[in-house]
C-alpha positions in Angstrom: 101.1 68.9 61.8 97.7 67.2 63.4 96.9 64.4 65.8 94.7 62.5 63.5 97.5 59.5 63.8 96.3 59.2 67.3 92.8 57.5 66.3 94.9 54.7 65.4 95.8 53.9 69.2 93.1 51.4 70.1 92.5 51.8 74.6 88.8 51.6 75.1 87.4 47.9 75.6 85.0 48.7 72.4 88.0 49.3 70.0 89.7 46.2 71.0 86.4 43.8 70.6 85.3 45.5 67.2 88.8 44.9 65.8 88.4 40.9 67.1 85.3 40.9 65.7 86.8 41.9 62.4 89.9 40.0 62.4 90.5 36.5 60.7 94.4 36.2 60.4 97.1 36.7 63.2 100.8 36.7 62.0 102.5 36.2 65.6 106.3 37.8 65.7 108.3 36.0 68.4 106.2 32.9 68.5 107.4 30.3 70.6 107.9 26.8 70.5 107.9 25.6 73.9 103.8 25.0 75.2 104.2 26.8 78.7 105.6 29.8 77.3 102.9 32.7 76.6 103.9 33.1 72.8 102.8 29.7 72.6 99.7 29.1 74.3 98.2 32.8 74.0 98.2 32.0 69.5 97.0 28.1 70.5 94.1 29.4 72.5 93.5 32.4 69.6 93.6 29.3 67.0 91.0 26.9 69.0 88.8 30.5 69.0 88.8 30.6 65.5 91.6 32.6 64.1 94.5 31.9 61.6 97.3 31.7 63.1 100.8 32.6 61.1 104.4 32.1 63.1 107.1 34.4 62.7 109.2 33.2 65.2 112.5 35.2 65.9 114.7 32.1 67.2 114.5 28.7 66.4 116.3 29.1 63.0 115.5 25.5 61.8 111.9 25.5 62.9 109.5 25.1 59.5 106.3 24.7 61.4 104.9 25.9 64.7 101.2 24.7 65.9 101.1 22.5 62.3 101.7 26.1 60.8 104.3 27.0 58.1 106.8 29.9 59.4 107.5 32.9 58.4 110.9 34.5 58.6 109.5 38.4 58.5 105.9 39.9 59.1 106.5 41.3 55.0 107.1 37.6 53.9 103.7 36.4 54.8 101.4 35.8 51.8 98.2 37.4 51.7 96.5 40.2 54.1 97.4 39.8 58.0 94.5 41.9 60.3 96.7 41.6 63.4 100.7 41.2 64.3 100.4 40.3 67.6 104.0 41.1 69.4 106.0 38.7 71.7 109.0 41.2 72.0 110.7 43.0 74.6 110.0 46.8 74.0 113.7 47.5 73.5 113.4 44.8 70.3 110.6 46.1 69.0 112.3 49.1 66.9 114.0 46.8 64.4 110.6 45.2 63.3 108.9 48.1 63.1 109.9 48.7 58.9 109.1 45.0 58.0 105.4 45.3 59.7 104.9 48.5 57.8 105.7 46.8 54.9 103.2 44.5 55.0 100.1 46.5 56.0 98.5 44.8 58.7 95.3 46.1 59.6 96.7 46.4 63.6 99.6 45.5 65.6 99.2 44.3 69.3 101.7 44.5 71.8 100.9 41.8 74.6 100.7 42.2 78.2 103.6 44.1 79.4 104.7 45.8 76.4 104.5 49.4 75.7 106.8 51.1 73.0 105.2 54.4 72.5 107.8 55.3 69.7 107.3 52.3 67.9 103.4 52.6 68.1 103.5 56.2 67.0 105.3 55.5 64.0 102.9 52.5 63.1 99.8 54.4 64.0 101.6 57.4 61.5 101.8 54.5 58.6 97.8 54.0 59.1 98.0 51.0 61.4 96.1 50.6 64.4 97.9 49.7 67.5 96.8 48.2 70.9 99.6 47.9 73.8 100.2 46.2 77.0 96.8 43.7 76.5 97.0 40.0 76.6 95.1 38.7 73.5 93.9 35.7 75.2 92.3 38.0 78.0 90.6 39.8 75.6 89.1 37.0 73.7 88.0 35.3 76.8 86.3 38.4 77.5 84.5 38.5 74.1 83.4 35.0 75.5 85.7 33.3 72.7 
């Protein structure tokens, strides 16, 4: 067994910039409705920077739209291609979402700043999905001048 899957673990600034430059659609797993929460203002920032945001909240069963965009309950239910799944979940809460994410086959999964789950990252990487861990999407977009 080779470590070929490790090439899907994106860690350098150049790898992350290349991912963001080539991406357009971001599904946000764990998106929130409260404007002061990072799981709301980070995707709002990405939307203002020109990305299409697709809300996939875990809570708020009665909410049908966030930031004016239709809500989906599972990543696999999002129609069309997804470039990045931006994850706002505690590390211990990620494993139940891994199979759903793999079923969608996004190009990449992005665990927000402070979120690391090496087991989930390995499973995603072995499925051919690029993984970014412990980085803030908004910080990286600002670094790129977006």
